[in-house]
N, C-alpha and C positions, 0 to 999 in steps of 0.2 A: 726106273732110272739106273739102279744098281746093275740090273741085268743088261741094260744097254751099254753101260760103261764096260762091263766084263766082255761083252762081245766085241766092242770096238778095240779094247785093249789087246785082244788076241790078234786082231788084224793090224793095228797100228798103235803100239805102246805110247807114243808121244801124244797122239790124239786122245787116247784114253785118259792120260794124266790131265790134259786140258779140261776134259769133261768133269773130272773129279773136282777141279778148281771151281768150275761153274756151279756144280751141285753143292759144294761146300758153302759158297757165298749165297746161293739161293736159300739154303737152310738158315743162314744168319739173317738174311733180309726178311724171310717169312716170320722169324722169331722176334722181329722188331729190335734187334740188337743195336746198341748205340755205337758211337764212334770208337770208344775204347775197346769194345768187343770186336769190332771190325778190324782194328789195328792188331789186336792180339791174334786174330785168325790169320791175317796176312803174314804176320811175323812167324807164326808157327808153320805155315805152309812153305814159306820161302827159306826159313832158317836164318834170317837176318833181320835187322831192325826195320820196322815199318813206321812211316811217319805221315802226318797230315798237317797242313796249314789251313785252318778254317776260320774265316772272319778275323784274320791277322793273329790268330792264336795257334801255336805249334804243339802237337801232341806226338809222342813217340813211345813205342813199345818194343821190347826185345823178344826173342823167340820163347823165353820163359814166361812171358806175359808181364814182365816188370815195367812199370812206368818210368821212363827216363826223363831227364830235364829237357827243356825246349831246344837244346843244342845251340851251337854258335853260328849256324848258317854255313859253316865251312865243312860240315860232315858230308861224305859222298851221298848224293841223291841220284841214284840210278837204279832202275829206270824211274822216270817221273811222269805224272799225268795231270794236266790241269783239270779243274772242275769249277763249277759256278762259284763256290765259296772260297776257292784257293787252289790247292793242289795236294796230291798224295804221291808217295814215293817209297821205294826200298833203298836202304843204304848199303848197296852192294859195291864192293871194291872189285875192280877187274871186270872180266866178261860176265854178262848176264847169264843166269841159269835158264834152263829150258822153258820154265813156266813163269819167269819173273814178269814178263810183259803181260801175260794173261792175268796174273794175280793183281797187278797194279790197275789193269783195266776194270776188273770186277770190283776192286776196292773203290775206284773212282765212281763207278756206277752206283755202288751201295751208298756212298757219301752223298751223291746227287739225290738219291731217294730220301735220305735223311732231311735234306733241305726242302724237298717237295712236301714231306710230311709236316715239317715245321710251318711252312707257308700255308698248308692246308688247314692246320689247326688254327692259325690266325684268321684265315678267311672264314672258317666255320664259326669261330667265336663272334665275328662281326655279323655273319649271316643269320644268327639266331638271337641277336640282341634286340629286344623290342624297343630299346631306347634309341636305336639308330633309325635313320630315315629309310624309307623303302628303297630309295636310290642307292644308299650306302650298302644295304643288305644285298640287293641284286647284283651290284658291282662285285662285292666280295664273293658271292656264290658263283659268279661267272668265272672266277679264278679256279673254281672246282669243276668247271665245265658243266654248270647247271644253268639252264634257262629258267626264267621266272615261272614258267608253267610246268616245269618238271615235277613229277609226283615223288615226294620224299616223305620220310618220317625220321624223327630223332629217337634215339635210344639212350636212356639214362642208366648209368651204372656207378658203382663206387670208382674212385680214382684209379685203383690198381687193376680194375677189370678192363683190359684193353683188347680190342679185336684187331689182329694183325691185318695190315693191308687196307684198312678202312679209315677215312678221315675222322679224326676225333679231336676234341679240345677239352681242357680241364677248366671248369668255371665255378665261381662262387654262386650259391643259390640261397634261398631263405631256409633251406634244410642242410646247409653245409656245402662243402666243395664236392662236386660230382663231375663225372666224365660224360660228355655228350658225344655220341657216335652217329654218323650219318648213315642212313639206310636208303638205298634207291631201288633195291631188288626184292626185299622181303626174305632174302636168304642169308642174312647176316647171322653167323653163329652167336648164340647168346651165352656169355660166360657168367655163371653164378646168378645172382639176383639182377633182374633187369626190368625197367619200366619202359613200355613201348608207347610213344606218342602217336596220335592219330595221323593218318596219311593226309598230307596237305600239298598245295602248290608250294614250290620252293620259296616264293616271295612271302609266304605266310609261315615260314619256318619257326618263328618264335612261339606260335600257338602250339605247334607239335612238341616243342621243347618243354613248354609249361605243362602240357599233358603228361609227358614222359616223366617229369619230376614227381608229379602227383602219383602216377602209377607205381614208380619205384618205392615211394613211401608206403604204399599199400601192400607191398610184397611181404611174404612171411616164409618160414621154412617149408610150410605145406604148399604154398603158392609162390615159387621163386620168380615167376614172370607174371606181370599184370599188364594188360593192354588197356590203355585209357579209353579206347573206343567202346569197350565193354561196359564202361560206367554210364554211358548214355547221358541223359540230362543231369545226372549226379555230378558229372565232370564240371559243369557250370557252377554248381554249388561249391565244389572243392576249390575251383579257381578263385572264387570270391572270398574264400576263407582266409582269415589272418591267424596264423598259428600262434602268434604272440598275444592276441587279444581274442580268445575264443568266445563264442556265444554262450549265454547262460546255460543252455541245454547241454552243451559240452562240459562246462564246468561242473554241472550236477553229476554227470557220469564219472568224471574224474574224482569226485569226492567219495564215490562208493568203494567199499572194500571188495575184495575178490569174490566172497560168497554172495554179497548182495548183487554184484554185477552178473553173476551166473543165474541167480534167481530171476532177475529182471529179464535177461535174454530168453530164458525158458518161458517165462510168462508171455512175452511178446510172440514167440514162435509157436506155442502150443495152441491147439484148437479150443481148449477150455482150461479153467483153473484146476479142475479135477485132473485133467490129463497132465498138466504141468506138475501138480503135486505128486502124481505117480512117477513121473520121470525124475523128479528131484528126491523122491523117497521121503516126502514130508506129508504130514496130516493136512487134509483139505482146509480145516479151520485155521491151522497155523499159517499156511500159505496165504489164505485170504487176509489174515492180519498183516502179513508182510507186503501183500499187494496194496493194501490201504496205506501202509507206511511209505512205500515207494511212491505212491501217487502224491502224497503230501510233500515228500522230499523233491520230486521232479517238478511238481507244479502242473502235472497233467496225468491223465490215466493212460498208461502204456497199452491197455487192452482195447481202447477205442480205435477207430480207423485213423483219426487225426493223431492220436497218441502214438500209434505204431509208426506213422510217417515221421513224427518228430524224433522218435527213438532211433529209427534207421538212419536219418540224416545226421543226428548227433553222434551216433556210433561211428559213422564214416569219418566225420570231421575229427573225432577223438583220436583216430589213428594218424591224423595230420597235425596234431597239436602236441606241443611240449607239455610235460607234466606240470601241474600247478606247483609253484614253489612252496616249501615248508614241509611240515611233518607228513602230509598226505602224499608227497611226491613219490614215495616208494610203495604206494598201495594201489590196488585196483588194476584193471586191465589197461588203463592208460599209462601206467608206469613202464619205464623202459630202463 
């Protein structure tokens, strides 16, 4: 784009300046800049005050970026451009400068996009709400130009992790407030930690969102992205789990100190008790005694087939569970 602007400027300086305005606002739009940022940009480009009336509220910025009062309504508004939520303008006295009209047009376009994103967030919030009727959800998703049968997935991230240009909504969940982002292509860039919900029909969006929330909870520094699809049947177990009323097997893991939790994990994963002892640097008889103690504490033998299954399930659910209140909440692998 910079090379193109340079070439056009050499042929037609005025056209080159217009392209610079377009490129400048495109950068602001891609960066998800809000109304104040758009007004600061318009004021800096034009060298005069830029204003907007949006939902009956007036905002104004001067070329230095300072926020001005709402004005009296008698200040010069030229040129001015209407948009769906109100209007935008420059406060130019006298004849317009060469790019004033272009600046106001791009400002209006950017403000329109802000409205669309706000509407998209509201539509997405309804579309993934399991408490809504199917008709309500499909009607909301239609506002995002999605048919009921469109293949989609939801991505769960922290509130501040936003993907530019992609519909998203901030929602309360059983694990706190998270951001839901809609993915229809599989090519959405993933910022930081992200939980990927399974691909579903758009009319089943709540199921994808629920999977995405669980997947995000299972992320770690070593695995910043988790796909709920990779959990297989374990996803059903996780969806049925109540993090505020964990199963007794989960509570048993939460009561372990860090060393006992490590010993237990190695005992479960090793081919034999002797192999586990070698990995842990413990004497075989010492580890055998720890094994027996852990079996009593857990209520099952973690080295049997059934015991391994119970441990693996409990360890998964432990990561979805708040620590047990009281003195042990700062201990063990379940503490955060």
